[in-house]
C-alpha positions in Angstrom: 207.3 127.8 123.5 210.2 129.5 125.3 210.1 132.5 123.1 206.5 133.2 124.2 207.3 133.8 127.9 208.2 137.5 127.4 205.1 138.1 125.3 202.9 136.4 127.9 204.5 138.5 130.7 203.6 141.7 128.8 200.1 140.5 128.2 199.6 139.9 131.9 201.4 143.2 132.7 204.0 141.5 134.8 207.6 142.8 134.6 209.4 139.6 135.4 209.2 135.9 136.2 211.5 134.2 138.8 211.8 130.5 138.4 213.1 128.8 141.5 214.9 125.7 142.7 216.5 123.3 140.2 216.1 121.3 137.1 215.7 118.1 139.1 212.1 117.0 138.9 211.2 120.7 138.2 209.8 121.0 134.6 209.3 124.7 134.9 213.0 125.3 135.7 214.1 122.9 133.0 211.8 124.6 130.5 212.8 128.2 131.4 216.5 127.4 131.3 216.1 125.3 128.2 217.4 122.2 129.8 220.2 123.5 132.0 221.1 121.0 134.8 221.7 123.1 137.8 220.1 124.7 140.9 219.5 128.5 141.1 217.1 131.4 140.5 216.3 132.3 136.9 214.9 135.7 136.1 213.1 136.4 132.8 212.0 139.9 132.1 209.1 141.0 129.9 211.7 142.7 127.7 213.0 139.2 126.9 216.3 139.7 128.8 217.2 137.0 131.4 219.7 136.4 134.2 220.5 133.6 136.6 221.9 133.4 140.1 223.9 130.2 140.5 226.5 128.4 142.5 230.1 128.6 141.3 230.4 124.8 141.2 227.8 124.6 138.5 229.3 127.2 136.2 229.8 124.6 133.5 226.1 123.9 133.5 224.8 127.4 132.8 221.9 127.8 130.3 222.9 128.2 126.7 220.6 131.2 126.1 221.7 134.2 124.0 222.1 137.4 126.0 221.7 135.8 129.5 223.5 137.5 132.4 224.9 134.9 134.8 225.6 136.0 138.4 227.4 133.6 140.8 227.0 133.7 144.5 230.7 134.7 144.8 230.1 137.6 142.4 227.0 138.7 144.4 228.9 138.4 147.7 231.8 140.6 146.4 229.2 143.1 145.2 227.5 143.1 148.6 230.8 143.9 150.4 230.7 147.3 148.7 227.1 148.0 149.7 226.9 148.6 153.4 223.3 149.7 153.4 222.1 146.5 151.8 224.3 144.3 154.0 222.9 146.0 157.1 219.4 145.4 155.9 220.2 141.7 155.3 221.5 141.2 158.8 218.5 143.0 160.3 216.0 140.8 158.5 218.0 137.6 159.0 218.2 138.1 162.8 214.4 138.3 163.0 213.7 135.1 161.2 216.3 132.3 160.8 214.7 130.2 158.1 215.6 128.9 154.6 212.8 131.0 153.0 214.0 134.2 154.6 217.7 133.5 153.8 216.8 132.8 150.2 214.6 135.8 149.9 217.2 138.3 151.0 219.8 136.7 148.8 217.5 136.9 145.8 216.5 140.4 146.8 220.2 141.5 146.6 220.4 139.8 143.2 217.3 141.7 141.9 218.8 145.0 143.2 222.1 144.3 141.5 220.2 143.5 138.3 218.2 146.8 138.7 215.0 144.9 138.4 211.8 146.8 139.4 208.1 146.1 139.1 205.8 143.1 139.4 207.4 139.7 139.8 205.7 136.3 139.4 207.1 133.2 141.0 207.3 129.7 139.5 209.2 126.5 140.3 208.7 123.7 142.7 208.7 124.7 146.3 206.4 124.2 149.3 203.5 126.6 149.6 204.6 127.9 153.0 208.1 128.5 151.7 206.7 130.5 148.7 204.5 132.7 150.9 207.3 133.5 153.4 209.7 134.1 150.5 207.3 136.5 148.8 206.6 138.4 152.0 210.3 138.9 152.9 211.2 139.8 149.3 208.5 142.4 149.2 209.8 144.0 152.4 213.4 143.8 151.3 213.0 145.2 147.8 210.8 148.3 147.9 210.6 148.5 144.1 209.5 144.9 143.7 205.9 143.6 144.0 205.9 139.8 144.2 202.7 138.2 143.0 201.1 135.0 144.1 198.2 134.9 141.6 196.8 132.4 139.1 197.7 134.7 136.2 201.3 134.5 137.3 201.4 130.7 137.8 199.8 130.1 134.4 202.4 131.9 132.3 204.7 128.9 132.0 201.7 126.6 131.5 200.7 128.7 128.5 204.2 128.9 127.2 204.7 125.2 127.5 201.4 124.4 125.8 203.1 124.6 122.4 206.3 122.9 121.4 208.9 123.6 118.8 209.6 121.0 116.1 212.8 120.3 118.0 210.9 119.5 121.2 208.5 117.4 119.3 211.5 115.4 117.9 212.6 114.7 121.5 209.1 113.5 122.5 209.0 111.3 119.4 212.4 109.9 120.4 211.1 109.0 123.8 208.1 107.4 122.1 210.3 105.0 120.1 211.9 103.8 123.3 208.5 103.4 124.9 207.0 101.5 122.0 210.1 99.4 121.8 209.5 98.3 125.4 205.9 97.4 124.7 207.0 95.4 121.7 209.4 93.4 123.9 206.5 92.5 126.2 204.4 91.5 123.2 207.3 89.4 121.8 207.6 87.6 125.2 203.9 86.9 125.3 204.1 85.5 121.8 206.6 82.9 123.0 204.2 81.6 125.6 201.3 79.1 125.6 197.9 78.7 127.1 197.0 75.9 129.5 193.7 75.7 131.4 192.9 79.4 130.8 196.3 80.7 132.1 199.4 81.8 130.2 202.7 79.9 130.7 206.2 80.8 129.6 208.5 78.5 127.6 209.9 77.2 130.9 206.4 75.9 131.8 205.8 78.4 134.5 202.6 80.5 134.9 203.4 84.1 134.2 202.2 87.0 136.3 201.3 90.6 135.4 204.5 91.6 137.2 206.5 89.7 134.6 205.0 91.9 131.8 205.6 95.1 133.8 209.3 94.1 134.6 210.0 93.5 130.9 208.6 96.9 130.0 210.4 98.8 132.9 213.8 97.0 132.2 213.7 97.9 128.5 212.7 101.5 129.3 215.7 101.8 131.6 218.0 100.4 128.9 216.7 103.1 126.6 217.4 105.9 129.1 214.0 106.3 130.5 212.5 106.1 134.0 209.0 105.9 135.4 208.1 108.5 138.0 204.8 106.8 138.3 204.1 103.1 138.1 203.1 102.0 134.6 199.7 100.4 134.3 199.6 96.6 133.5 196.1 95.5 134.6 193.7 92.8 133.5 190.0 92.0 133.7 188.1 93.8 136.4 191.2 95.8 137.4 191.6 97.0 133.8 188.0 98.3 134.0 189.2 100.9 136.5 191.2 103.4 134.3 194.0 104.1 136.8 194.3 100.7 138.5 197.9 99.9 138.0 197.3 96.1 138.3 198.5 93.6 140.8 201.9 92.1 140.0 201.2 88.8 141.7 198.1 88.1 139.6 198.5 85.3 137.1 197.9 86.3 133.5 194.7 84.9 132.1 193.9 84.0 128.5 190.9 85.5 126.7 190.7 88.7 128.9 191.8 92.2 128.0 195.1 93.5 129.4 195.6 97.3 129.5 199.3 98.4 129.2 199.4 102.2 129.8 203.1 103.3 129.8 204.1 106.9 130.6 207.8 107.1 131.1 210.2 110.1 131.1 213.5 110.4 129.2 216.1 111.0 132.0 218.4 113.1 129.9 216.0 115.8 128.7 212.9 115.3 130.9 210.4 114.7 128.1 207.5 112.3 128.8 205.7 109.9 126.5 202.3 108.3 127.0 200.9 105.4 125.1 198.4 102.7 125.8 197.8 99.4 124.1 195.1 96.8 125.0 195.8 93.1 124.2 194.1 89.8 124.7 196.2 86.6 124.8 194.3 84.0 122.8 191.1 84.4 120.8 189.2 87.4 122.2 185.5 86.8 123.1 183.0 88.4 120.7 181.9 91.1 123.2 185.5 92.2 123.8 186.2 92.3 120.1 183.2 94.4 119.4 184.0 96.9 122.2 187.6 97.0 121.0 186.4 97.9 117.5 184.3 100.7 119.0 187.3 102.2 120.8 189.6 101.9 117.8 187.0 103.5 115.5 186.5 106.3 118.0 190.2 107.0 118.3 190.7 107.0 114.5 187.9 109.6 114.1 189.4 111.7 116.9 192.8 111.7 115.4 191.4 112.8 112.0 189.8 115.7 113.8 193.0 117.0 115.5 194.4 119.9 113.6 195.3 123.6 114.2 192.2 125.7 114.7 190.1 122.8 116.1 188.9 123.2 119.7 189.8 120.4 122.1 186.1 120.0 123.2 185.1 119.5 119.5 187.5 116.6 119.2 186.1 114.8 122.2 182.5 115.6 121.0 183.1 113.2 118.1 184.0 110.4 120.4 181.1 111.0 122.7 178.7 110.9 119.8 180.1 107.7 118.6 180.1 105.9 121.9 176.5 107.1 122.7 175.4 105.8 119.3 176.6 102.4 120.3 174.7 102.7 123.7 177.8 103.1 125.9 177.4 105.5 128.9 179.6 108.6 128.8 180.2 111.5 131.2 178.0 113.6 128.8 174.9 111.5 128.9 175.5 109.9 132.4 177.4 112.4 134.6 179.5 110.6 137.2 179.4 107.3 135.4 182.2 104.8 136.2 181.4 102.6 133.3 181.5 103.0 129.6 183.7 106.0 128.5 184.3 107.6 131.9 187.2 110.0 131.4 188.4 112.8 129.2 189.7 112.0 125.7 193.2 113.4 126.1 195.8 115.9 127.5 198.9 117.8 126.6 202.3 116.1 126.9 205.8 117.5 127.4 208.0 118.1 130.4 205.0 117.0 132.5 202.9 114.0 131.9 199.8 116.2 131.9 200.1 119.7 130.4 198.0 122.1 128.4 196.2 121.9 126.1 193.5 119.3 127.0 191.3 117.4 124.6 188.1 117.2 126.6 184.7 118.9 127.0 186.0 121.6 129.2 188.7 122.8 126.9 187.2 125.5 124.7 190.5 126.8 123.2 191.8 126.0 119.8 194.7 123.7 119.2 197.7 125.4 117.6 200.9 124.5 115.7 203.1 123.1 118.4 200.2 121.4 120.3 201.1 117.9 121.4 198.2 115.9 122.8 197.1 112.4 123.5 194.0 110.7 122.1 193.0 107.9 124.4 189.4 106.8 124.3 188.4 103.8 126.4 185.5 101.6 127.5 185.3 100.0 131.0 182.9 97.4 132.4 184.0 95.9 135.6 181.0 93.5 135.7 182.1 92.0 132.4 185.9 92.1 133.4 186.5 94.3 130.3 188.8 97.3 130.2 190.0 98.8 127.0 192.0 101.9 126.2 194.0 102.8 123.1 196.3 105.9 123.2 198.5 107.7 120.7 200.4 110.9 120.9 199.5 113.5 118.2 201.6 116.5 117.3 200.7 119.5 115.2 204.0 120.7 113.6 205.0 124.3 113.0 203.8 124.1 109.4 200.4 122.8 110.5 200.9 119.2 109.4 199.7 116.6 111.9 202.0 113.7 113.0 201.1 110.6 115.0 204.1 110.0 117.1 203.0 106.4 117.7 203.6 103.6 115.2 203.3 100.4 117.3 200.7 97.8 116.4 197.2 98.1 117.7 196.4 94.4 117.1 194.2 93.1 120.0 194.9 89.4 119.9 198.2 87.6 120.6 197.4 84.2 119.3 199.6 81.5 120.9 199.3 77.7 121.2 197.0 76.0 123.6 198.1 72.8 125.4 
């Protein structure tokens, strides 16, 4: 949570964190500024105090954070006019290297001097690696009392702070979930209006439907609900569905009696929060083997969700699923390292302003889940030789009082039974 940033800075013995760039496609900036929609440089100190350097045109978009000190470029420029020594230093450095990174560094350096900031400074945001390195080098030369860090400890601060959410943030994620599940329901409703002929699915206008038709319905309804898809949603069938991240081929005609995986992970455009849910369907009566495997996945997911609570390690949640799948003779990454069949991925991941955040729910995550943890539970089974791919995914939140809430309520019914002609 945002309130944890200062505590984490103290723990890492870092005096401040500078978050760079803008809120556009930059979850760290959006998180640090609590949703402010502007471009700038946001400074958070280990004392909890914060300040921001921003452009005058964006003054109405400043972060609504108690005690924040805003400094506009105009205010900084007027202050520099009264400081000849700093102005002279800026001109000297700028002459040696005419680049965006250098120009930004000296401007931020002046901002830090004006704010009387001293000590170690971590960088975060969304800039190119070369820009960050040059920026740090110039800033270190410009501000003798500042030591810019480019270390893993520094970059992990916001990851750790973002790994828990407030109840208010969870409510935003749940809101995005309602839109996402509504879009999937629209797709199911459309498929329910179709019919089967010679093993393929036809719409009421007597035309064969394609996977792209299902994807279009989902994406259009997401857009109507104020969501976008930074990455293409997965709508895949048969052998393609047996490759977990195969998005599916839009031109493929939809077949009856085969699994279709719909993995939808959109973002709410207004606040930046993602959702992530997967449903597997079969149009027409599912073959026995598909139904059996689907039952295995659903039972494994149910057991995993029951295990998710504050104080439980992510690895222990996945261990339950691994044991169940192995009991049913499915390969897993635990008993068959490197396998591409059976259960061949981790159980889940954190969700928030990024699609994949901390904490994880897999064998590598030894830490305990906490109040505020929001994670996915998405077991699956994949057999390309059988044209079977199955995944079921819900989003699970641990609230501030320790109660556990499933943010998904959409049906998990496998079969969509429609007429055959």
